[in-house]
Phi, psi and omega in degrees: 000125178289149178287156181296326179294324179293322180295323182291323179298317183292318181295321180296317177296321179292324179296319179295317180293327177294322178293319179295316179299315180297318180295315180295323178298319180294320182296314178293324180294316178296315182295321179292323177295320180290321178294325181288346178268004181296128184283340179283145181299146182282114180228187175296158183304118186270174177301321182295320179297313180299318181288320185289308182282352176277344184276150179260146177289116183266342183285150184267002181286160180295156183287344183241029178261119184281135180255138176268099184269014174297129179157189183250131182240134179237135180191221183214166178227155174200155175290139181295329183261014182072332177223161175276108184267002180279145180260356184286313180232082182285000180292337175290076186265340178287145181276330183204173180181180178269158182214153175228129184241126177249125185231138173230122181246154177214137181293154180242180181284347179269126179298131179085007183234122173246141180276138189238133170233154178169200182210148176239122180250122182253119175266156176060043183272309188259169172283165183291348183294336180268355180059029177231114181288326185207186181221146177239127180238125177279136187230158171209159181169208185229151174243110179266093194289338175295333182250002176061035183252133176243120178238127183227148174230158181293146180231048185283128173077001184268135179264117178213193183278099182252020181297318177299314181296313182299318179299321183286315184293326180283353175251003184261112177301327179295315182288319183293314181292333174294322177293314182300316180290326180291328177287325188273316191251353188242287181212150181282162181298325182292319179292328182294320178295313181295325180292322180295323178286329182264353186278157178298336181294331177297316176291324184294324178294333182278331189250358189227145170263114181266125181231134181237125173242121188222159178242135178256129174233161185250133178263131180296148184292333179298327181281345178251005175060046178197173181268350183276139176280136178253146182242146181241130176250129181223119183197189183238139171248123184246162183218069177291139181293157176300320182269016178059026178262064178082184178266149177286326173205164184296155179304140177255140177260124185248134173224125182211145179239141181295145180262132175283109185295333179293318176296321178293323176299312182298321177301315179296319179293321178295322177301313179296325174298317179298318180294319180295317176296317178297320177300316177300318177296324180290327173299316178296320177293324177293322178294321178294320179289324176292326176289327181294325183242046185279359179260165179295323180285325176289321177292329178294337180285337186276134184285127178289333179292322183293311176296322178293324177296320177293322176296321180293321176299317179290330174293323173297315177298323177296315177298320182292317181288323175297319177295318179296323177296321179289327180287318182254102186294325183290342178247020185297314185297318180297306184291328178293325177295315178298319177299322180294314180295324173295324176293321175300316179303309188273328188273331180263303189278306184290323175294322176297318181288327176300318182291322179295320178295319180295322178292322180296325181278348175236069185291335182283340184291325184291342181263006184262006177106163183291326182297312177298319177297320178295322180293319179290323178293320177298324179291324177297312182287329176293323179292317180299310182284337173295315175297321180300310179289321177298324175296323175298317177296319180298314180296324179290323186282324180248054185294328183288349180249039184295321183291315171300326176295324174298321175297321180293323180288332181270019171259037185287342178277346183296317177302321178292322176301313181295319181294326176298314178297317183290317183271346183059049184282148180256115172050063176286333182242143178285142182298324180298323180294316180300309184289316182296316180293323179301314183288313186290330178294331185274354186295309185292308181296329178290324177291314185294313184260357183240338181280123182288344177237043177285154186281353182274357178057037174262131181292128184292148179226092184294322178303317180293319180296319177296319179297320179294316177299317181295321187290310180286331175292329176293320179293318178295323179295322180292320177295326177289322176298319176294330180291318189261336184239006177108148185293332181245031185292332183260003178265131175300144182300329182293335182269348181280141175289162182293131181251140180288135181256120179281350180249033182289164176282146179229161183277116180290343181279343180292138181274110183217160180294133176264009183255142177269117181288353179278309180259359178062031177237162182280155181260122183273102181280356178285340179278190183293151182294340180290345177279357188224132180242137183246126180278167177297338178269019170069030176255140187251141180214160168296144182299312180295325178293313182293324179296314176296328176295312184292338171292339180258311181223142177262051179231153177292128179297341181268310185249359180066021178279143180297136180258144174287163175297144179281000000 
């Protein structure tokens, strides 16, 4: 009779063997299911498979915890072999560049599998001869989250259910502001469509199968100084030809990290605060300048073209910020505040100053009745808003030349420089106004084109920023030279027209009044002639008295005849 302990040992061994067999059956079933769900066609083991399955899982998370990888990823791309060795599409001549990946995931009926839609944007792909800076490829595929595997294929020209992708993109400030900045600072919609049809990427999509195999890993929140988890995509993009005749281009290595939209949101809010503060400073500078030229003579020295050009610039900035606020609903309050301050600058202060300059240059119009005044005002406003609308059309038509157009707009000091030379004006602008406006006007373009991490996703161009600073700095330096050394200090005397001298010699025998009608005291002709000024109409005044008078009115105090510049 067998012992009871022997029977228990046999039963235990049999139970252990059943557990091993059951575990192996489950493992093979899951592995076979995962392999059957691969979206890429079954071929021999590709470079992406060898690279993907050769990597080890570095994340400390559990293998069956689902991650929501919906979001925007920014990173870079580069050729695995450093150069593109394929001869089918030799236009891929750049070795590396920046990339942006937009992904939207949704669960499926299959456990452990999420459906993925999105787009991959490659910057700095082609040479300048194609006039195409980058390429955008729509992709779809699956995300097998138990194994952290992302498999995508190109979805160019395929009509499908893109509602999830559209809903996400239309609610993503990063994506919406990227579209806005690309329309304003990079290329117009018409040029974008033409470039898509003529670019090499259009031909590549017709003749190549684009496949992406990637691994998803998680970055701990401590490394990013926040509570939000960040995800990292690292994978290969391959391009086997449709006719199996080699690859269209060499494999690309992709690296991208998810973007914290809250940080991006804070960047946009900080930008609007900067614009609001700059607008407030410009209001203070305009008030200081208006006090400096509060007389008719002082306002007539200021160039109306210079003030009008700055008013048009501020109106454009007001429209741009208001449009951005309407486009991105979550940032409407911030951008609307910046747009409001820009509206205050150009509609209240600059237009009021423009009107004061216009009245000072036409003193006779104010005495001809209300009808004449209204006709002249309507002509002034129609010219201003006509130039404003015409500028919008010109910028739309010549969208590819936006940076030269910006240089032209930032030449607003040149009309004042020319007016000073022509009129020989004395100190028309306050030095604080010159320096303050020069610095505050540079704030927005330097942020857009100079900040490497600006929220508008515009590639920085340091050379252009240095050129802009040098250009407007040179204009400001010339104005300061004119302020301290004379309006025509840098013009050769041979080129200057003959100027009337108020200190000319006069005939003492001529019978004329020896009293200054400004201060009502007699003029002592026994002293130096510099103490006495003689007008073209032969009236004599003290030098200080007539200079202070001409700062208010350029008319003779005695006969009201127009006086030439001193």
